[in-house]
C-alpha positions in Angstrom: 0.0 0.2 -0.1 2.8 2.4 0.7 4.2 1.9 -2.9 0.9 2.8 -4.4 0.7 5.9 -2.1 4.3 6.9 -3.2 3.2 6.6 -6.7 0.0 8.6 -5.9 2.1 11.4 -4.2 4.8 11.3 -7.4 1.9 11.6 -9.8 0.5 14.6 -7.9 3.8 16.3 -7.4 4.0 16.3 -11.3 0.5 17.5 -11.7 1.5 20.2 -9.5 4.6 21.2 -11.7 1.9 21.5 -14.6 -0.7 23.3 -12.4 2.1 25.5 -11.4 2.8 26.6 -14.8 -0.9 27.6 -15.3 -0.7 29.5 -12.1 1.9 31.9 -13.3 -0.6 32.8 -16.2 -3.1 33.3 -13.4 -0.9 35.4 -11.4 0.3 37.3 -14.1 -3.0 38.0 -16.1 -5.7 38.1 -13.5 -5.0 41.1 -11.8 -4.8 43.0 -15.1 -8.1 41.7 -15.8 -6.8 39.8 -18.9 -8.1 36.3 -20.0 -6.2 33.2 -19.0 -7.0 31.4 -21.8 -6.1 33.5 -24.9 -3.6 34.8 -26.3 -0.7 32.3 -25.6 2.3 33.4 -23.7 4.5 35.7 -25.1 8.0 37.3 -24.5 7.0 40.8 -23.0 10.3 42.3 -24.7 10.1 41.0 -28.5 6.6 39.7 -28.4 7.4 36.3 -29.7 5.0 33.6 -29.0 6.5 31.2 -26.3 6.8 27.6 -28.4 5.6 24.6 -26.5 9.1 23.3 -26.1 10.0 26.5 -24.2 7.0 26.0 -21.8 8.0 22.9 -20.2 7.9 23.5 -16.4 11.1 24.1 -14.6 13.1 22.2 -17.4 12.6 24.8 -20.2 13.9 27.7 -17.8 16.9 25.7 -16.9 17.8 25.0 -20.4 17.2 28.4 -21.6 19.5 29.7 -18.5 16.4 31.9 -17.5 16.5 34.0 -20.8 14.1 34.2 -23.8 15.3 32.2 -26.6 14.9 34.8 -29.1 15.9 38.3 -27.5 17.6 36.9 -24.3 15.7 38.9 -22.1 15.9 37.5 -18.6 12.9 35.4 -17.5 12.2 35.8 -13.3 13.2 33.0 -11.3 9.7 33.3 -9.7 8.2 31.4 -12.7 10.2 27.9 -12.0 9.9 28.8 -8.2 6.1 28.8 -8.4 6.1 25.5 -10.3 8.4 23.8 -7.9 6.4 25.3 -4.8 2.9 24.0 -6.0 4.7 20.5 -6.9 5.9 20.3 -3.5 2.6 21.3 -1.8 0.9 18.9 -4.0 3.4 16.0 -2.9 2.9 16.9 0.6 -0.7 17.3 0.9 -1.2 14.2 -1.1 0.9 12.5 1.2 -1.2 13.7 4.2 -4.6 12.8 2.9 -3.7 9.8 0.8 -6.7 8.2 -0.8 -9.1 10.4 0.9 -12.2 11.2 -1.7 -11.6 14.8 -0.7 -8.1 15.2 -2.0 -8.9 16.9 -5.4 -10.8 19.4 -3.7 -7.7 20.0 -1.3 -5.3 20.1 -4.4 -7.8 22.8 -5.8 -7.4 24.9 -2.5 -3.7 24.6 -2.6 -3.4 25.8 -6.0 -5.6 28.7 -5.3 -3.7 29.5 -2.4 -0.5 29.6 -4.2 -2.0 32.0 -6.7 -3.7 34.2 -4.4 -0.5 34.6 -1.9 1.4 35.6 -5.3 -0.9 38.2 -6.2 -1.5 39.4 -2.8 2.4 40.0 -2.4 2.6 41.9 -5.7 -0.7 43.9 -5.4 -2.2 43.8 -2.1 -5.4 42.4 -3.7 -7.0 39.0 -3.4 -9.1 38.8 -6.4 -12.7 37.8 -6.0 -13.1 35.7 -9.1 -10.5 33.2 -7.8 -12.0 32.7 -4.4 -15.5 32.1 -5.8 -14.3 30.0 -8.8 -12.5 28.0 -6.0 -15.5 27.8 -3.7 -17.5 26.8 -6.9 -15.4 23.9 -7.9 -14.6 22.9 -4.2 -18.1 22.6 -2.8 -19.4 19.7 -5.4 -16.0 18.2 -4.9 -16.6 18.0 -1.1 -20.1 17.1 -1.5 -19.3 14.2 -3.7 -16.5 13.3 -1.1 -19.1 13.2 1.7 -21.4 11.1 -0.4 -18.7 8.4 -1.3 -18.0 8.5 2.3 -21.5 8.0 3.3 -21.1 10.6 5.8 -22.9 13.9 5.2 -21.6 15.5 8.3 -18.4 16.2 6.6 -20.0 18.8 4.2 -22.0 20.3 7.2 -18.9 20.8 9.2 -17.3 22.4 6.2 -20.1 25.0 5.8 -20.1 25.7 9.7 -16.3 26.3 9.1 -16.6 28.5 6.2 -19.0 30.6 8.1 -17.2 30.9 11.6 -14.0 31.8 9.8 -15.7 34.3 7.6 -17.5 35.8 10.6 -14.5 36.1 12.7 -12.4 38.0 10.2 -15.5 40.2 9.2 -16.0 41.3 12.7 -12.2 42.1 12.7 -12.8 43.9 9.3 -15.5 46.1 10.8 -13.5 47.0 13.8 -10.4 47.9 11.7 -11.2 48.0 7.9 -7.6 49.3 7.1 -6.1 46.5 8.9 -8.0 43.7 7.5 -9.3 43.9 3.9 -12.6 42.3 2.6 -10.6 40.2 0.4 -9.1 38.6 3.5 -12.3 38.0 4.8 -13.5 36.0 1.8 -10.1 34.0 1.7 -11.0 33.2 5.4 -14.2 32.0 4.2 -12.7 29.6 1.6 -10.2 28.1 4.0 -12.7 27.7 6.8 -14.5 25.7 4.4 -11.9 23.1 4.0 -10.6 23.2 7.7 -14.1 22.7 9.0 -14.3 19.6 6.8 -11.3 18.1 8.6 -12.6 19.0 12.0 -14.4 22.2 13.1 -11.5 22.9 15.9 -9.0 23.0 13.0 -10.5 26.2 11.9 -9.3 27.8 14.9 -5.8 26.4 14.5 -5.6 27.3 10.9 -6.5 31.1 11.9 -4.3 31.1 14.9 -1.4 30.1 12.8 -2.0 32.5 10.1 -2.1 35.5 12.7 0.9 34.1 14.4 2.9 34.0 11.4 1.9 37.4 10.3 3.0 38.6 13.8 6.4 36.9 13.7 7.1 38.0 10.2 6.0 41.6 10.9 7.9 42.2 13.9 11.0 40.7 12.2 10.5 43.1 9.2 10.1 46.0 11.7 13.3 45.1 13.7 15.3 44.6 10.4 14.1 48.1 9.3 12.2 46.6 6.3 8.6 48.1 7.4 7.2 50.8 9.8 4.3 50.2 12.0 2.2 52.0 9.5 3.4 50.2 6.5 1.1 47.6 4.9 1.7 43.7 4.8 -0.4 41.6 2.7 -2.1 39.2 5.0 -3.3 36.7 2.4 -0.1 34.8 2.2 -0.1 34.3 6.2 -3.6 32.9 6.2 -2.7 30.6 3.3 0.3 29.4 5.1 -1.6 28.8 8.2 -4.3 27.1 6.5 -2.0 24.7 4.7 -0.1 23.8 8.0 -3.5 23.2 9.6 -4.1 20.8 6.7 -0.9 19.2 7.3 -0.5 19.2 11.2 -3.7 20.6 12.5 -5.0 17.6 14.0 -1.8 17.0 15.6 -1.7 20.5 17.2 -5.2 19.5 18.5 -4.0 16.3 20.0 -1.2 17.9 21.9 -3.3 21.0 23.2 -6.3 18.9 24.1 -4.2 16.0 25.5 -5.8 13.5 23.4 
């Protein structure tokens, strides 16, 4: 059984490389309001359409030494970094969930969190279409997983988790709208949906980890002189990191905390 799981992890990691390549398009185009379907990717300097052989995740960037084949314009290392990150996250999430019927939904979440985090770092925005599209895809997948598991409680707790996480950050947004954007509130609702599926208390773990990471990094940046107290720091990546940590080790944290 371990051998079969290893194969599943490997294939999902390869899928992550491919999805990561697509996420680079999403990250680049969605904030600009451009289509993610057409036109095909082009070099921003010379306008040459990128051929299929130059669009193989990670490999093409390495073979081209990080430059356009035609005009030698440098290609940001973030492109292969996003692809590798997505592959690694797909692999570890698969290793955690194994043959769970909910795995496809959690991989959709993982891809969305990568894209949203990168966009938030670039633009301080969490595009609504990505959040709502992820919910629209994930809810049927989770409902199907609940049906196949023969346990409708999972989808009920998922909906409850989404409502709780949304509600908590909505209150914070009302109290401090400049400190908590409504995009973060929507993202929390999406995250709560999945953490509630695992177990309702895991919602609290995920949110706590997100706030903790934000506080630690924020203090570190201020001590290093990189940020002032009034400078904005995108919160989406910390919510995403807290959510993924909760997916991977949230149940273990609960066992330690509750002494199970």
